[in-house]
Backbone as numpy.savetxt, mean C-alpha at the origin, in Angstrom:
# Nx Ny Nz CAx CAy CAz Cx Cy Cz
2.36 22.64 -19.83 2.51 21.27 -19.39 1.13 20.71 -19.03
0.87 19.49 -19.42 -0.41 18.85 -19.15 -0.54 18.49 -17.68
-1.75 18.63 -17.17 -2.01 18.25 -15.79 -2.18 16.74 -15.69
-1.87 16.22 -14.52 -2.14 14.82 -14.25 -3.65 14.67 -14.13
-4.17 13.54 -14.56 -5.63 13.34 -14.56 -6.21 13.48 -13.15
-5.47 13.03 -12.15 -5.97 13.14 -10.77 -6.12 14.61 -10.37
-5.16 15.45 -10.77 -5.24 16.88 -10.46 -6.43 17.53 -11.18
-6.62 17.12 -12.42 -7.74 17.66 -13.21 -9.08 17.28 -12.58
-9.21 16.02 -12.19 -10.45 15.56 -11.58 -10.68 16.23 -10.23
-9.61 16.39 -9.45 -9.75 17.05 -8.15 -10.23 18.49 -8.32
-9.65 19.18 -9.27 -10.04 20.58 -9.51 -11.53 20.69 -9.85
-12.00 19.80 -10.74 -13.41 19.84 -11.13 -14.32 19.38 -9.98
-13.84 18.41 -9.21 -14.63 17.93 -8.06 -14.79 19.04 -7.03
-13.70 19.75 -6.75 -13.76 20.84 -5.77 -14.61 22.01 -6.27
-14.75 22.11 -7.59 -15.61 23.16 -8.16 -17.09 22.78 -8.07
-17.37 21.54 -7.64 -18.76 21.16 -7.41 -19.34 20.17 -8.40
-18.54 19.65 -9.31 -19.03 18.67 -10.27 -19.08 17.29 -9.61
-20.29 16.82 -9.37 -20.49 15.56 -8.66 -19.91 14.35 -9.37
-20.01 14.32 -10.68 -19.47 13.18 -11.43 -17.95 13.12 -11.30
-17.31 14.27 -11.35 -15.86 14.29 -11.18 -15.47 13.99 -9.73
-16.33 14.36 -8.79 -16.07 14.04 -7.38 -16.05 12.52 -7.18
-17.01 11.84 -7.79 -17.06 10.38 -7.70 -15.84 9.77 -8.39
-15.52 10.25 -9.58 -14.37 9.73 -10.31 -13.07 9.97 -9.54
-12.95 11.14 -8.94 -11.77 11.47 -8.15 -11.66 10.55 -6.94
-12.78 10.32 -6.26 -12.78 9.43 -5.10 -12.39 8.01 -5.51
-12.89 7.54 -6.63 -12.54 6.20 -7.11 -11.05 6.10 -7.46
-10.51 7.13 -8.08 -9.08 7.13 -8.41 -8.22 7.12 -7.14
-8.63 7.92 -6.15 -7.90 7.93 -4.87 -8.00 6.59 -4.18
-9.18 5.97 -4.22 -9.38 4.66 -3.63 -8.50 3.62 -4.30
-8.42 3.68 -5.62 -7.57 2.75 -6.36 -6.10 2.93 -5.99
-5.66 4.17 -5.86 -4.27 4.44 -5.45 -4.01 3.90 -4.05
-4.94 4.13 -3.14 -4.79 3.64 -1.77 -4.77 2.12 -1.72
-5.62 1.50 -2.53 -5.68 0.04 -2.59 -4.35 -0.52 -3.09
-3.79 0.09 -4.10 -2.51 -0.37 -4.66 -1.40 -0.23 -3.63
-1.38 0.87 -2.89 -0.36 1.05 -1.85 -0.52 0.01 -0.76
-1.76 -0.23 -0.33 -2.01 -1.23 0.71 -1.59 -2.61 0.23
-1.92 -2.95 -1.01 -1.51 -4.24 -1.57 0.00 -4.38 -1.53
0.69 -3.34 -1.89 2.14 -3.37 -1.86 2.69 -3.51 -0.45
2.04 -2.85 0.51 2.50 -2.93 1.90 2.26 -4.31 2.49
1.19 -4.98 2.08 0.87 -6.27 2.65 1.62 -7.42 1.99
1.98 -7.25 0.74 2.61 -8.35 0.00 4.09 -8.46 0.30
4.62 -9.60 -0.07 6.05 -9.83 0.10 6.83 -8.88 -0.78
8.06 -8.56 -0.36 8.93 -7.70 -1.16 9.17 -8.32 -2.52
9.19 -7.52 -3.54 9.35 -8.03 -4.90 10.82 -8.26 -5.29
11.72 -7.50 -4.67 13.14 -7.65 -5.00 13.95 -7.70 -3.72
15.20 -8.06 -3.86 16.07 -8.16 -2.68 16.29 -6.80 -2.04
16.15 -5.72 -2.81 16.41 -4.39 -2.27 15.17 -3.72 -1.70
13.98 -4.28 -1.96 12.77 -3.65 -1.44 12.58 -4.04 0.02
11.88 -3.18 0.74 11.62 -3.48 2.15 10.57 -4.58 2.21
10.61 -5.39 3.27 9.63 -6.47 3.37 8.23 -5.93 3.58
7.25 -6.65 3.05 5.86 -6.30 3.29 5.46 -6.75 4.69
4.26 -6.41 5.09 3.78 -6.73 6.43 3.77 -8.23 6.66
3.25 -9.00 5.70 3.19 -10.45 5.87 4.58 -11.06 5.93
5.47 -10.56 5.11 6.85 -11.06 5.14 7.51 -10.72 6.47
7.27 -9.52 6.98 7.83 -9.11 8.27 7.31 -10.00 9.40
6.04 -10.35 9.35 5.48 -11.25 10.36 6.18 -12.60 10.28
6.42 -13.09 9.07 7.13 -14.35 8.90 8.53 -14.31 9.47
9.22 -13.21 9.24 10.58 -13.04 9.77 10.54 -13.06 11.30
9.58 -12.33 11.88 9.45 -12.29 13.34 9.13 -13.67 13.91
8.25 -14.41 13.23 7.90 -15.75 13.69 9.11 -16.68 13.64
9.93 -16.57 12.61 11.14 -17.40 12.51 12.10 -17.08 13.65
12.25 -15.80 13.96 13.13 -15.41 15.07 12.57 -15.91 16.40
11.26 -15.86 16.56 10.61 -16.36 17.77 10.82 -17.87 17.90
10.65 -18.61 16.81 10.85 -20.06 16.83 12.30 -20.39 17.20
13.25 -19.64 16.68 14.65 -19.85 17.04 14.89 -19.60 18.50
14.30 -18.55 19.03 14.46 -18.24 20.45 13.87 -19.35 21.33
12.73 -19.89 20.95 12.10 -20.98 21.72 12.96 -22.22 21.66
13.50 -22.54 20.48 14.39 -23.68 20.36 15.62 -23.52 21.26
16.14 -22.33 21.32 17.31 -22.06 22.16 16.99 -22.21 23.64
15.75 -21.92 24.03 15.34 -22.10 25.42 15.31 -23.57 25.81
14.94 -24.42 24.86 14.86 -25.85 25.13 16.23 -26.49 25.28
17.25 -25.89 24.71 18.59 -26.48 24.73 19.28 -26.32 26.04
């Protein structure tokens, strides 16, 4: 079975190959960036969990409702 490119790069990086170490670090950075982007962005479907910004919006709406209820 073929190895995943990230596993292959990690193996060579840990063996001391500096070029593969840089490539491995960049691949890991790209993966982390994609995960962070997903966490910060709004949910893409009705079944996905809300992103951080969407969650803040939900909390702000609930806070605004609570303040309106205080005024009544």
